[in-house]
BALUM-130166 format. One line per 4 residues: for each residue x, y, z of N, C-alpha, C. Coordinates in steps of 0.02 Angstrom, whole numbers, plus 50000, padded with zeros to 5 digits. Each point is the difference from the previous one (the first is absolute). Example, Ala and Ser with C-alpha at 12.3 -4.5 7.8 and 13.67 -1.06 7.14 Angstrom:
REM BALUM-130166
50660 49716 50390 49955 50059 50000 50045 50060 50000  49982 50053 49964 50042 50059 50003 49961 50055 50037
END
This chain:
REM BALUM-130166
45933 50574 51127 50037 50052 50014 50028 50036 49938  50019 49958 49947 50015 50029 49940 49946 50048 49972  49939 49981 50005 49942 50044 49982 49995 50059 50034  50028 50004 50065 50001 50055 50041 50055 50049 49991
50046 49975 49957 50063 50041 49977 50066 49974 50023  49997 49951 50036 50075 49972 50024 50032 49980 49939  50071 50014 49998 50037 49986 49946 50066 49963 50012  50011 49988 50064 50055 49956 50019 49986 49949 50058
50024 49946 49990 49987 49940 50053 50061 49964 50015  50005 49976 50060 50053 49949 50016 49959 49944 50029  50005 49944 49969 49965 49939 50021 50045 49946 50020  49996 49986 50077 50044 49944 50021 49983 49937 49989
50040 49951 49982 49979 49928 49997 50005 49966 50073  49977 49943 50005 50001 49960 50060 50078 49979 50021  50009 49992 50061 50066 49986 50030 49998 49919 49993  50063 49970 50004 50004 49929 50008 49979 49975 50070
49934 49995 50001 49970 49977 50069 50028 49938 50030  50022 49954 49955 50033 49935 50022 50063 50012 50039  50031 50063 50004 50059 50007 50035 49988 50041 50065  49937 50011 50011 49975 50036 50064 50008 49954 50060
50036 50020 50047 50007 49960 50070 49928 49975 50024  49949 50035 49999 49935 49985 50022 49979 49931 49965  50005 50002 49933 49976 49938 49953 50051 49948 50016  50062 50010 50003 50054 49950 50006 49984 49961 50067
49980 50039 50054 49985 49971 50060 49931 49961 50004  49954 50028 49965 49930 49967 49993 50006 49939 49961  50038 49990 49954 50009 49946 49954 50055 49958 50016  50036 50007 50051 50060 49966 50026 49982 49929 49997
50042 49953 49974 49994 49933 50000 49977 49979 49929  49986 50040 49954 49987 49988 49937 50051 49953 49961  49986 49968 49955 50054 49953 49965 50053 50048 49975  50056 49974 49998 50063 50038 49976 49996 50018 49925
49958 49958 49969 49986 50022 49925 49953 50065 49991  49976 50018 50051 49954 50061 49999 50042 50065 50015  50064 49992 50012 50037 50061 50014 50052 50014 49945  50018 50059 49983 50050 50015 49952 50070 49986 50038
50038 49965 49963 50063 49975 50026 50043 50056 50010  49998 50050 49955 50042 50056 50002 49988 50052 50052  49936 50016 50014 49980 50048 50049 49976 49975 50067  49971 49934 49997 49960 49978 50064 49931 50024 50002
49979 50032 49948 49928 50026 50002 49955 49940 49978  49933 50010 50013 49946 49958 49977 49986 50011 49919  50026 49957 49959 49998 50008 49932 49924 50011 49972  49960 49949 50024 49925 50003 49980 49968 50071 50018
50017 50026 50055 49973 50068 50019 50023 50054 49957  50061 49987 49981 50034 50064 49958 49973 49991 49931  49986 49936 49979 49971 49992 49927 49933 50037 50001  49962 49994 50052 49936 50034 49999 50007 50084 49992
50050 50026 50041 50015 50071 49996 50022 50005 49925  50042 49966 49968 50027 50010 49934 49939 50002 49953  49955 49949 50001 49941 50006 49959 49963 50062 50012  49987 50022 50058 49960 50063 50012 50039 50058 49962
50067 50000 50010 50033 50058 49967 50003 49998 49926  50000 49932 49970 49996 49995 49931 49930 50028 49974  49947 49984 50031 49926 50024 49982 50007 50079 50005  50020 50024 50056 50006 50065 50017 50038 50041 49940
50053 49974 49978 50044 50037 49954 49968 49994 49926  49961 49946 49992 49958 49992 49933 49943 50061 50003  49971 50005 50052 49948 50051 50008 50027 50078 49997  50064 50004 50026 50029 50069 49989 50016 50016 49932
50025 49946 49963 50016 50007 49935 49937 50027 49959  49943 49965 50016 49936 50021 49964 49985 50072 50011  50005 50018 50067 49982 50068 50022 50055 50048 49960  50062 49980 49996 50048 50053 49960 49977 50003 49933
49974 49941 49964 49977 50001 49931 49941 50049 49995  49947 49995 50044 49943 50040 50002 50018 50064 50014  50049 50022 50042 50003 50062 50025 50077 50024 49984  50025 50011 49943 50067 50016 49988 50028 50060 50028
49954 50046 50015 50022 50065 50029 50010 49997 50079  49993 49939 50028 49998 49985 50078 50061 49964 50008  50043 50017 50057 50052 49964 50019 49989 49950 50053  50005 49934 49984 49986 49948 50043 50065 49957 50011
50029 50004 50062 50061 49956 50011 49987 49947 50045  50025 49949 49986 49991 49932 50037 50061 50002 50045  49990 50001 50070 50051 49990 50044 50011 49928 50019  50051 49972 49978 50015 49924 50010 50023 49986 50067
49964 50004 50051 50016 49989 50071 50024 49926 50005  49967 49947 49963 50014 49938 50001 50071 49991 49981  50028 50029 49936 50066 49988 49979 50049 50030 50045  49985 50059 50025 50046 50033 50053 50004 49954 50059
49948 49974 50030 50009 49957 50057 50032 49938 49981  49984 49968 49945 50038 49939 49982 50074 50004 49997  50020 50061 49970 50077 50007 49999 50027 50005 50072  49963 50023 50049 50027 50004 50072 50003 49926 50024
49947 49960 49981 49996 49936 50030 50053 49954 49970  50016 50016 49939 50052 49956 49961 50074 50017 50023  50013 50054 50021 50063 50026 50026 49998 50051 50058  49972 49982 50054 49993 50046 50057 50063 50031 50023
50051 49964 50004 50063 50019 50027 50032 50064 49953  49985 49990 49934 50033 50046 49950 49964 50072 50015  49939 50002 50030 49965 50062 50009 50006 50019 50084  50039 49962 50038 50011 50022 50064 49947 49962 50055
49956 49953 49970 49958 49968 50043 50024 49939 50037  49995 49987 50062 50032 49937 50025 49938 49951 50027  49937 50028 49996 49947 49955 50020 49944 50016 49948  50002 49953 49944 49945 50011 49950 49936 49972 50011
49994 49944 50043 49943 49965 50006 49964 50004 50071  50034 50044 50044 49971 50008 50065 49971 50068 50010  49970 50006 50059 49964 50072 50020 50041 50034 50044  50006 50068 49990 50034 50046 50052 49961 49996 50060
49935 50004 50000 49956 50022 50051 49937 49942 50007  50002 49971 50052 49951 49947 50016 50011 49934 49967  49954 49956 50009 49995 49930 49969 49926 49976 50008  49994 49939 49979 49931 49970 49991 49959 50000 50072
50047 49986 50057 49973 49996 50063 49977 50072 50034  50051 50045 49987 49993 50064 50030 50012 50051 49938  49939 50028 49973 50005 50048 49941 50030 50063 50015  50034 50034 49960 50025 50070 50003 49946 50042 50032
50026 50040 50055 49955 50051 50026 49971 49973 50066  50000 49928 50013 49968 49976 50058 50057 49999 50057  49973 49996 50064 50044 49994 50055 50041 49939 49998  50066 50009 50010 50045 49938 49995 50027 49988 49934
49985 50043 49956 50026 49989 49934 50071 50023 49993  50043 49956 49970 50071 50018 49993 50012 50034 49932  50043 50049 50011 50023 50042 49936 50070 49994 49990  50024 49990 49937 50074 49999 49985 50034 50064 50016
50064 49993 50005 50044 50056 50014 50010 50045 49943  49999 49973 49934 50014 50039 49942 49952 49978 49945  49945 50038 49993 49953 49980 49946 50028 50003 49932  50051 50037 49988 50030 50008 49936 50030 49930 49973
50014 49954 50046 50028 49940 49980 49947 49947 49977  49936 50020 50012 49944 49955 49988 49954 50021 49937  49974 49951 49970 49958 50011 49939 49928 50017 50025  49979 49960 50050 49928 50015 50018 50004 50030 50076
49959 50051 50010 49987 50028 50059 49965 49963 50050  49936 49977 49981 49952 49962 50038 49975 49938 49976  50029 49972 49951 49979 49937 49976 49963 50012 49936  49968 50054 49982 49968 50015 49940 50030 50066 49965
50020 50047 50036 50015 50064 49978 50082 49999 49995  50021 50034 49940 50070 50007 49992 50023 50053 50042  50068 50002 50018 50035 50051 50041 50012 50064 49955  50016 50051 50042 50018 50067 49957 50060 49984 49954
50049 49956 50020 50055 49990 49952 49977 49967 49936  49951 49959 50004 49975 49965 49939 49964 50051 49960  49956 50039 50029 49966 50048 49966 50046 50048 49959  50055 50009 50022 50052 50044 49973 50027 49966 49940
50013 49929 50003 50021 49966 49938 49948 49997 49950  49938 49990 50020 49939 49994 49952 49993 50077 49968  50006 50050 50035 49990 50067 49977 50051 50019 49952  50066 49976 50011 50058 50010 49955 49989 49964 49934
49969 49941 50004 49992 49964 49944 49940 50021 49955  49952 50034 50031 49946 50024 49960 50020 50069 49981  50030 50037 50031 50020 50070 49975 50046 49998 49947  50058 49955 50001 50062 50004 49965 50000 49933 49958
49965 49954 50009 50002 49936 49964 50037 49952 50038  49987 49932 49992 49963 49977 49945 49935 49975 50014  49973 50025 50058 49935 49974 50020 49936 50040 49987  49999 50030 49943 49943 50038 49979 49988 49989 49923
49941 50006 49974 49994 49997 49924 49938 50037 49988  49995 50033 49946 50052 49988 49942 50065 50034 50005  50003 50052 50047 50073 50029 50018 49996 50011 50073  50059 50012 50029 50011 50025 50074 49963 50064 50008
49976 50003 50060 49955 50057 50014 50036 50067 49989  50061 50011 50017 50042 50057 49999 49995 50023 49925  50005 49954 49956 49999 50025 49933 49929 50027 49971  49950 49984 50037 49932 50028 49977 49983 50071 50029
50039 50022 50049 49992 50060 50035 50038 50054 49965  49978 50055 49979 50038 50056 49968 50045 50031 50049  50070 50023 49984 50035 50033 50050 49969 50063 50026  50010 50015 50064 49972 50065 50028 50047 50056 49992
END
């Protein structure tokens, strides 16, 4: 894409999949040592996502060195989501590890699926995807900091 003239990119990292209700249900019964005591998330699954993000950011650093005239912003979705899971109430979430829509038995969109009354209180919409309220937190962190590097996205765009 750079060779075709693209000059600005936003590259999102992985989410902390170990906090997704789908995986928490799928691996329910794992040893207590496999969970993060602070968040209740599957620590080993999150370490995998962290590793992916470390490799990704290293590659983005290489691309920045090779193409100094190109803006490449890393969107730290993992960091933004982790801040939510560490202090959900502080950001207005009352259900950090449950799904608003569906469950493992009756997935979201299927007949008989239950849907919560207020999605803005939930972190996960359907067990894998964040709710609109979470995307707002992520977007704010990427646009204004601290969840973007080398600088928040809003600082890379010239004023109109």
